[in-house]
N, C-alpha and C positions, 0 to 999 in steps of 0.2 A: 256404263262403259267409260272409262276414263281414256283421254288421248294426248298425244304429244305431237308437235308439228315441228319438223326440222327443214329449214332452208338450206339447200346445198349449193354452194358457189362462192368462189373468192371475191367475186364482184359484189355480192351481198354483204360479205363480212367487211369489205372495206368501203362500202357505202356508195358505190359506183351506181348501184340499182337499188331502189326503194323495194323492200319486200312487201309489196300489197298481196302477194299469195296468201301470206300468213293472216293478214287482216280479213281477207275474204273467207278463207277456211274456218277461222275461228268463229266468225259470225253464223256461218251455214250450219256448222256443227253444233254450236250452242242451241241453234234453232232445232235441232234434231234431238236435242236432249242428251248430247255427248258432252262430258266435261272435260274442257281443256286444262291439263295441269302444268304443262311446260310448253314454252316456244323457245327454239334455239336456231342459230344460223352456225354451220360449220364450212370451212373452206375445202377446197379440191385436194385435200391431203389424205391418202389412204389410211394412215395410222390413225389420224383424228377423227376421220369419218367412222372407222370401225369402232373406235372407242365410243363415240357418240351414239350411235346406232344401237350398240351392245347395251349401253346405260339406259336408253329409252325403253328397249324391249323388256328389260328386267323390271322396269317399274311402272309400265303402261300397258294396258289392253290393247290400245290402237296406236300405231306411229304412222305418221302420214309425211313422206318426204317429197319436197318439190325440187326441181332441177336436177341436173346431173344425168339426164337420159339421152344426151346428145350422141353424135358419132365420133368425137374426138377422143384421144387417149386419156383426158383427164375427166372425162364423163363416167364416173364410176360408181353412181348410186345402185344401179341394179346389181353389179358384180359385188359390192361389199354387202349390201343387204341381204343378198341370197346366200353369200357365205356366212353371215351371222345367223341366218335363220335355217342354215343347213339344207338349201334348196339348190338344185341344179339348173343351169341356164341351157336352154335347148333352142336351135332355129326353128323358126315358125315360117314354113314357106309360103304361107298365104299372106302372112304380115310382109315378107319380103317382096312378094310380088306386088302388094299394094304400095310400097315405098316406092317400087320402080314405076309403077303407074302415075304416082303423084309427081315423080320428076318429070315423066314423060309428058304429062298434061301441060307442063310448063315450057316443053321443048327442050328439056336438058336431059343428058344421060346420067344416070344415078352415079355419084361417086362411090367407090367400093367401100369406103369406111362407113357408108350409111347402112351397110348389112349389118353391122353391130346392133343397129337398134331393132332388128328382127329377133333377137334372142329374148326369150321370156322364160320365166320360172317354170319348170315342168310340174304340172299338176296345179299351177297357181290359176288365177283369174286374170284374163286380160281386158283392159278397157280402150275401146277403139278411139282413136285420134282421127277426127274428121277435119281437123284444121292444121295438120303438120305431120311429120313422119315418125315421131317418138310415141309409140303406144304407152298406155299406163298399165299397170299390173299389181295384183296383190298376192301376198304369201300368207297362208295360215299355218300356224304350228303351236301346239301345246296351249290353246286357248289365246294365243297372241295373233295379232294381224299386223302386216307391215305393207302399206300401200305406197307405191311410188308413182308420182305424177310428173308430167312436163312442167318446166318452170314459166314459160310464156303464159301471161293470163289468158290471152285469146284462145289458147289451146287448153290451159287447165280448167277455166270456168265451165265451158260446154261439157268437158268431159266429167267433170264432179257432177254436174247437174243431171246429165243424161245417164251416166254409167255408174258412177260412185254412189251416189245417193240411193238408187234402188238397191245396190249391193249392200249398203250399210243398213237400211231399213230392214232387211230381212234378218239382220244381226240383233238388232235392238227389239224387235219384236212389236206388232201393231203398227199403226201410223202415226207419225209426228208432223204435224202441220203448224206453220206459222203465218200469220197475218200481220200487216203493219198498220199502225194508225199514225198518219203523218200530220202534224201540226206546223202552223206558221203563226209568228206574233206572240209566242209564249216561251219562256226559256225552260231548260230541262228542270231546274230545280223547282220552278213554280209549278210545272206540269206534274212532276213526281209528287209534290205536296197534296196537289188536288185530288190525286188518284190513289193517295197513300195506302188506303185500306185494300186496294186491289193488287198491290205489289207482293203481298205475302202468300198470294195463292199458290198451290202446289200443282194442280192440273185443272184449269190452265194457268200457266205462269205469265206474268205481265213484267217487262223489262224495259226501263226507259234508256234511250240513247239520244245523243246530241250530235249535230253536224253544224256546219257554218250557218248560221242564221236560222236554223230549224231545230226541232225536237221530235223525236218520234218514240212510239211504245210498239213493243212487239210482243204479240199475244201468241203463245204456243201451247197446244193441247196435244195428248196423246190418247189414242183411242183405237178401237178395233178396225174402224172403217173411216175412210176419208169423209164420208158424209157426217159421222157422229163428231169426228174432230172440228169439222168445219162449223157445225152448230155449236159447239162448246166454245169456239173462239167468238162467234158472232154474238153470243149472250154476253160475254165479256166487254165486247166492243159497244154494245148498247149502253152498258153500265158507263164506259168511258165515256161515251157521246153525252150523257146526261151530266157529266161534270165538267167537260172541256169542249162541248160540241161547237161552240163559236169559233174555236181554233182549228178544227180539223178539216183539212182539204182533200184527204185521200184515204180509204180504208182498203184500197186494192192493191197496196205496194207501188203505185205510180208515183213518181216524183212530180215536181212543179211543172217541168215543161211537158212531160207526158200528158199531164191533167189539162194543161193549156191547149194543147193540140186536140185532145179528145173533145173537150168542151166547143172548141172553135167548130170542129167538124160536126158535131151533133146539132150545133145551133145554126149551121150553114154560114159562118161569118168569116171575115178574113181581117188581117191584121198588118200594119206597117210600122215601122220602127225608125225613130231619130236618136241616135245614140252619141253622146259626148265622152263622158269619162269611162263608160264602159266599153267603148272601142269595138263594138260589134259583138259583145258578149252575149246579149239576149238573142240576137240573130244566130249566134253559133249554137246556143242551148236548144233553141227551138228546131232548127234544121238538123241537129243530131238525130231527130225523131223521124222514124220512117212516116211518110205520108204527110209531112208538113207542107210540102209543095201546094197541097190543097188549101191551106189556110194562110200561108205566109206570102203576102204581096212583095215587099223588098225592104230593105233597111238602108239608111243613111248613116254614116259615120261623120257627124257634124262636128268636129273638134274645133275649128275656127269659127269666130263670130262671123266672118264674111260667109261662109256657108249656111249659118243659122239664118242670116238675113237674105242672102240671095236665093237659096232654095226652099227654106221653110218659113219664110216671111216674117221672122222675128223683127220687131220694131227696132229702129235705132234708138228711140227714146226708152223703150224697155231695157235696153242693154246699158244705157247711159245712167239711168235712174237706178236700177235694181241689180245690175251686172248680169254676167252670163250664168252665175250660180245662184238661182232665185226661183221662186215659185212661178213668178210671173213669166219668165223665160221658158220654164219646162212647159207651161201651160200653151204657150204660142208654138213652141216647137212640135207637140203632141197634135195641135189643131192644124199646123202646116202640112205635116207629113200626111195626115187623115185626108186633107183636101187635095194634095199633091197625088196621092196613090189612088183615091177613090175606094179605100178600104173602109171597113165598117168601124175599125178601131185604129186610133193613132197613139202610140206608146212613146215616150221620150224620156231620156234620163240626162241630167247634167249635175255635176257635183265634182268633189275633190277627193281624188283617190289617195293622193299622198305620193312621196312624202313632203313635196314642196307645194306652193300655191296657196297656203293656208293663210288665214289672218285671225285675230281675235274673235270677231263674230262669226267667222266661217271656217271652222276647223276642218282638219283631215277627217274623212268618214263622213262629211255631210255631203246629201245628194237629195235632188229633187225629182220625183217621177211624175210625170204627166200621163194623163189617160184621158184621150177624147173619144167620144162616141156621140150618137145621136141623141141628142137631149142635153148635153153639157160636157164639161171637162173637170176632171178632179185632179188635185196634186197631193202627193203623199211626200212628207219631209221624212228623211231617213238620216240617223245619228248613230253610226256603228260605235263609236267611242274608242275605235282603234285607230291609233296614230302611226307610231314606229314600225316600220318593215310590214306594213299591212295593206299595201296597195291591192294585191290579189284578192285578199278577204273583202276589202271594201268594195271592189268591183263586182265580185260574186254575189255579195248581199244585195247590193243595189239591183243587179239584174234579178235576183230572186223577189225583191219587192216588187219589181215591175210585172213579173209573171204572176204573182200573187193577187195584184189588183185585177187581172182579168179573171181569175178564178172568182174572186169575192164578188166582181160584178154579176156573174152568173149565178152564184149562190143566193145572192140578195133577191134575184128576180125568180128564184124558183122556191122561195120560201112560203 
């Protein structure tokens, strides 16, 4: 099955909103073995929408549209899609009552124009929206499928996961399962080279991906049952582990912060943070994870040297001799926050995120990560090599290195 993704909305076309829906759907569909041939964005113009959808239906088996399911006059995705597919829109009274109840739960009377969202294709498939008022829907005709989904990611993602995936699985036949092998400390090209012989597989398939500071492999298998597909993936993952095992930190799709929270919980440990150049980024990533309150004591954003000295106990002579961006300062910050909090682990970061503040021997992208625990203190030097307009990247990668040091600590003790 080949597929086309169309983002609907003038705000996407003009760049006012980044089209993260397309990125998410492309990855999820690829994992299901559905090939993406085209991605497009069209504004809220009826004639151009009609031409875009008609063209997509003529050349693709599956067309997925995102956005344009709202209550306003320029939300025309359902109307024009159904026109192209020759489907009639009819009022679904149950959906209408659900929308009224949604507004009532917020103490608001439903605006009458929201009734527009309760019209769905006659004979089509409706996808329940548990996070908003716009249901998704699908129309099938002549071997073609058009799926319409709400634009907001917080509505689209759970709808796709819980409603659309099972619907599409029936169309593709069998079970398609993907598992991720997440690595840290190895680049995408090096990783791909080491597992090159596995990248040519047909079933399962292995595909490399890169994200800021990390690289991952997606292993996808198709089988008659979930158990068979899972076993096929696991067999390939073991082969991957033989080649790059020292870099793998997760094979269950968990990211670094999820992995850290899980490991801390499993081992009954707590952590405290002292952040300078990351400005609370590590704390943010940890507290994004549900249940992190069980393992996270507190964090200090110690931007100034005064705070480093007064709260964390960094010595004046350390700052004078080595400066605030140094391995020595990072070590004392980590030890200080661990002592202050009473946590099992103290993590610190100090560095130069840019664009200013650099020198010849201390460039933008340099940071030092301190990790204090019962038995010692480690410091990791990080050099991203990113200088111009890379402040966000440098902060993110520094935070990732801090999280990875915790994962590495537990991995070394479990070997």
